[in-house]
N, C-alpha and C positions, 0 to 999 in steps of 0.2 A: 504493500500500500504506500502511495506517495505521501510525503509529509505535507501538512497544511502550512501555508505561508502566513495567512491572516485569518484570525478568528474575530468575526464581527459580532459584538454583543449589544443587544438592544432590549429595552424593557417595554412591555405592553401593559397598560393599565386602562381598561375600558376604552381603548382607542385602536382597535384592530384595523380600521380603515387606513389610518396613518401607517401602521406597521406594515401592512401589505403594500402600500405605495412605496415605502422605503425599500422593501425587498425588491420590488420591481425595478427601482432605480439602480440598485446594486447590480442586478442581473443585466441591465441594459448598458451599464458603463464599464463593468469589469472586463478584463481581457484574459487571454489564455497564457499570459506571462507569469501568472501566479495562481496558486490554488487557495480558495477561501472556503470558509464555512460560516454559517450564520446561526447564532444562538439567540433565540427569543426567550426571554424570561417573562412569563406572565405573572404579574404581581397581584394575584387573587382578583382578577376581573370578574364581572358578573358573568353568569353562565352563557348568556346569549352572545356576549362579545367573544368569549373564549371559543365557543362553538363555531362562530364565524371565522375565527382565525384558524382553527383546526381544519375546517373544511377546505380552505384555500392553500393549506400547506401539504395536503395529501400528495404523495409522490415526489416530493422535493427532498432528495436524499442528503443534500448538503445543508439542510436546515434542521436544527434540533430545537424542540419546544420543551422548555422546562416550566412545569407548573408549580408555582409557589402557593402555599395554602394561606398565606397572610401577606398583606402589602407591607413589605419590609423596607420600603424606601429605595432611594437611588443607590447609595453605596452598598448596602446589603444585597440588593437585587443584582447589581453588576458582579459582586463577588461570588454570588451563587452561580452566575453564568460562567465565571472564570473556572469553576470546578469542572465544567464540561468542555473547556477550550483546550486545543492542542497546538495552536499556531505559534510560529516564531514571533508574531506580532499580535497584539490585542487592540482592536479598534472599538472603543466605546462610543456608540452613536445613538443619539436620541431618536425615538421612532417618529418624531415630527420633523425629521430631516429628509432630504432627498439628495442623492449625489448627482451633480450636473455634468461632471466629466469623470475621467478615470482618476478620481481623487485617491483611491486606494493605491493604485500603481505609483502615483506621484509621491505619496508619503512613504511607501515602502522603499522606493528607490533612494530617497533621501536618507533614510535611516540605514540602508544597506551600506552607504558610502560615508556616513558620518557616525562613527562608533561612539563619540563622546556625547551624542544627543540621545536622550532617552524617550522623548515624546514630541510629537508635532501635531499641528492642526492646520486646517485650510481656511479659506476666506468664506464666511457666511454671507448669504444674501437673502433678501426678503422677496415677496411676490412680485415686486416691481424691479427686481435686480439691483435694488439699493444695497450698499454695503452695510452689514451689521457688524458691530464690534465682535471680533473673534479672539481678542486677547485683552488683558488688563493688568493692573498692578496689585501686588499683595498689600492688604490693609495694615501697614505698619503704624506704630505710634506717631512717628513724625508726620505721616500722611494724614492721619486722622486729626491731629492737633493743628497742623500748619498748612495742610493742603498738598496735593500731589506735586504741583509745580515747584514749591519751595523744597519739598523733601527730595525731589529728583536731583537737585543741585548737589546734594551730599551723598547720593547713593553710589556705592562701589561699582555697580553694574550699569547704572544710568539707563534702565530699561525704557523703551518707548512708551509714551502714553497711548491709551486706546483712542485718543482724539486725533492721532496722527495716522494718515493713510500710508501704509507700507506697501511698496510695489515690488519689493524683492525679499528673498529669504532672510529672515531676521530672528535673532534671539529675543525672546519675550519672557516676561516673568511668569505670567499665568495664561494658559489657553482656556478657551471656552469648554465647559463641561459637556456641551452638546455634541462635541466631536473631539475625542482624545485618542490619538494613535500612539500606542506604547510599544517599546521593545519588551517582550514578555519577561526576559531575564531581569531587566532593570525594575520592572513593575513588581516582580516577586521579591527582589532584593530590598526594596523599601517597605514591603508589607502590604502593597495594594491600597485600596481606599480605606479610610477610617470609618468603620461601621458604627461608630458612636454618633455619626451624623446621619440624620434621617433624610433630610432634604436641604439643599443649598450649601455653598461654601466647600463642597468636596474638591472642586478644582483648585481653589486657593491652597487648601491643605496639602494635597498631593504634589502640586507643582513646587511648593515651598520645600517639601522633602526631597524632591528631585534635585533642586539646586543645592540644598544642604549636603547631598550625597556626592557632590562634585560633578554631576552630569548637567546637561543643558536641555533647554526646551526651545523649539523653533516654530515660527509661523511661516507657512508656505502659501503665498497668495495664488499660485497657479492651481491649487486644489480648490475646486468650487463646490460649495454645499449650500443647498436651500434649507432654510430653517423657519418653520412655522411656530414661532415661540409660544409656549404655554399651552399647546394643543392637548397635552396629556395631564395638565394640572387642573383638575376640576374639583376645586375646594373653595370653601369660604375664604374671601380675601383676608379677613382678619386672622384666620388660622394660618394662612401662608405667611403673612407678615410676621406673626409671632415666631413661626418656625425659622424664618430667616435670621432673626435676632438671637434665637437660641443657638443656632449654628455659628453665627458670627462670634458670640461670646465664647463658644467652645474653642475656636481657633485662636482667639485672643489669649485665653488661658493656656492653651497648649504650646504656643510659640513665643511666649514672653515670660519674664520673671514677674514676681508679685507686684513690684512697684509699677512697672510698665502696664501691667494688666489693670491696676487700679486707675491709672491715668486714662487709659482707654475707656474704661467703664464710665468714669466721670464725664469725659468728653462726649460719650454717646448719650448719657443722660441729658446733658445740656442741649445737644442737637434735638433730641426728641421733645424736650420741653418747649422749644421754640416752634415745633411743628404741631402743637396742640390745636391751634386755631387755623392752621393752614391745610390740614389733611382730614379726610373723613373720619378715620379711626385714630386721629392724633391723641386724644385723651386716653383712650383705651390702651394704646401702645405705651404711652408714658407711664400709666399705672402698672402695666405689665413689667416695665423696666424697673420701677421702684420695688417690685416683688422679686427682683434679681433675675428676670428672664427665666422664670421657673421651668425646669425641664419637664415637670409633671404635666405641663400644659402642651407638650409636644404632640404632634399628630401621630407619632409612633405609638402612643398609648391610647389612641382612639381606634386602632385597627382591631378587627375581629378575625378569628380563625375561620377559614372557609371550610364548610362541611360538604 
């Protein structure tokens, strides 16, 4: 049996229409220059959606469907998929994406020839072919307290801001979590995704650990990917906003000492206070912040085992 070059892992959650469109785009753009497999992790979707997915995957031998009995979130769902992956490379791709060219081949070729690079991503675009931010900066204390522009002046790497349009292959600090193409050995070396995160900030955390390990992350503008943002996030907006801050506080605590963490927490409280009268859920989120962004309010604890 020939070895798999790329294992593509995607999560389905009550959005089989998007998952099937993603698979079709992969089949249409992939070439015979590499072997790939697709691993679909169903995160406890409703039976109707799961049945629709199963019906259209019949006969597709290079696609594995993994049924999760509980919605375990982004990090856990992807790590479940990793258990079934055998590729030299792992491509974590949101199911609300579509490949617009041979993005897989472009990213694979780059990693083949750049051994110091652990992960790459391509250029995301929307329905109107407008560019979507595909990379960003890690939220350090200096950036949170003084802003990105000021902090970048003192950064050792001086990573590009996501407001800059990059037209050539470039090292970036954090790539989008919607499209993350990893060298499997490096992914394993740093321990994969942090499963303490249910949703949000997974890319900031893992990209920080890649750079800390001495490896690099690159943005490849030639790889084109359509992204219909938020297609699979069907939840109450206040719950999603709370989840974001729970995750943000987790990476603040994980990647900083106690003093820096305290400064970040205070800075965040001040920001949220001034948003009380500017945003719909401003007061609720500020009160949630005063409660210490309680983890017990995470969406993780609102999931139920599927029978």
